[in-house]
C-alpha positions, 0 to 999 in steps of 0.5 A, spaced: 500 500 500 502 506 498 501 513 502 499 519 499 504 523 497 505 531 497 506 532 489 511 537 486 508 543 484 505 543 477 502 548 471 496 550 472 441 506 467 435 506 472 437 507 479 437 500 483 432 500 490 432 496 496 426 492 498 422 496 503 424 491 508 431 492 507 430 500 507 426 499 514 432 495 517 437 500 515 433 506 517 432 502 524 440 501 525 442 508 523 445 505 516 441 509 511 447 512 507 444 514 501 443 521 503 449 524 500 449 520 493 447 524 487 440 523 485 443 521 478 447 515 480 446 508 481 446 505 487 453 501 487 456 497 493 463 499 496 466 493 493 463 496 486 466 503 487 473 501 489 473 497 483 471 502 479 476 507 482 481 502 481 480 500 473 484 503 468 480 508 464 485 511 460 489 508 454 495 504 456 500 502 451 504 496 452 510 494 448 516 489 447 518 492 441 517 498 437 513 494 432 509 491 437 504 495 441 498 494 444 493 499 447 489 496 453 484 499 458 478 496 463 483 492 468 486 493 475 493 495 475 497 488 475 502 492 480 496 493 485 496 488 490 492 492 495 486 492 492 484 485 493 485 486 501 481 492 500 475 489 497 475 484 503 474 490 508 469 493 503 465 486 504 465 487 512 463 494 512 457 493 506 454 487 510 454 491 516 451 497 513 446 493 511 445 490 518 447 483 516 453 483 521 456 487 527 462 486 532 460 482 538 459 487 544 465 490 548 467 487 554 472 488 560 477 482 556 475 484 549 476 492 549 480 493 543 476 492 536 481 487 533 479 482 540 472 482 538 469 477 533 464 479 527 457 476 529 452 474 523 446 478 525 442 476 519 443 471 513 438 474 508 441 476 501 443 483 500 441 483 493 448 482 491 449 475 493 454 476 498 452 471 503 455 472 510 455 465 511 458 463 504 464 468 504 469 463 504 466 460 497 464 467 494 471 471 495 474 467 490 475 471 483 472 477 487 474 482 482 471 478 476 464 478 480 464 485 481 466 487 474 460 482 472 455 486 477 457 493 474 456 490 467 449 488 469 448 495 471 451 498 465 457 501 467 462 497 464 462 492 458 466 486 457 471 484 451 477 480 450 484 484 449 491 482 448 496 483 453 502 481 449 503 474 450 496 472 452 489 474 452 485 477 458 478 479 459 477 486 461 471 491 462 472 498 459 467 503 462 461 504 458 458 510 462 464 514 464 459 519 468 458 514 473 466 514 475 466 521 474 460 522 479 463 518 484 470 521 484 467 528 485 463 526 491 469 523 494 473 529 492 467 534 495 467 530 502 474 532 503 473 539 500 467 543 500 463 538 505 468 537 509 466 537 517 472 536 521 469 531 525 469 523 522 462 522 527 459 527 522 461 524 516 456 520 512 458 513 514 459 510 507 463 516 504 468 515 511 468 508 509 470 509 502 475 514 503 479 509 508 478 503 504 480 507 497 487 508 501 487 501 503 486 499 496 491 504 493 486 508 489 485 514 493 491 518 490 489 517 483 482 519 485 485 526 487 489 526 482 485 531 478 485 536 483 489 543 482 495 543 487 492 547 493 486 543 493 490 536 492 494 538 498 488 540 502 484 533 501 490 529 502 492 532 509 485 531 511 485 524 508 491 523 512 488 526 518 482 520 518 487 515 516 492 516 522 486 517 527 487 511 533 481 506 531 480 504 538 479 511 540 475 513 535 470 507 535 469 509 543 466 515 540 461 512 535 454 510 536 452 505 530 455 498 529 457 500 522 461 506 525 465 500 529 466 496 523 469 501 519 474 503 524 475 495 526 477 494 518 482 500 519 485 497 525 486 491 521 489 494 515 494 498 520 496 492 523 497 488 517 
């Protein structure tokens, strides 16, 4: 995982909905997290958002010689070995936001977040077929599963591309507006909508920022900002990332917030 770096100065389809039952469950648990979502946006899971941020949507030329050049896009970087673990963190947070799992209660012997087990509250499907009782089966080929979900939602398409010595299934963007809106919301949360208090942040956006860093895709999401705004956004995100998860979790009131900080604690330890 890379850290956010201080950059050198430079020149200047229909929306998915939850079932009525799931909406009631989320509101009862304080996990209705869609208030800051652009009304034009699809409902994407945290896993899908992280994968979308990590996909190469600009043309990249690969060549072994001056006579053989291939242009490829629609894949996650071969050198990003953090995105897989980041996606696993996303699954835990998403299931908690949906009221399916939570951390066991704090006790005198289990005060720290990482000492507490994850407890299954409900095994009901979430709509994305992520069953908490079958994650050890579903975690295989997680990127491809998520990419297929985004294809079904009209954000990506599927095609074969030649990577010099082998063919590979890739998923180029068909709706660049969806990724642009996602990046804009993430940037706004660290700039115009910054609250200086993580407890007042939208929980889904707080999770997205922390998990984007864990997946090594946060810096690229901020790359389009001018230097001064990039420095401000980077500084604020570092403030969140450097917070003590156990101290922060002691201030929160919902299972989702506890899980978000528990996931960050796990990444800090790894």
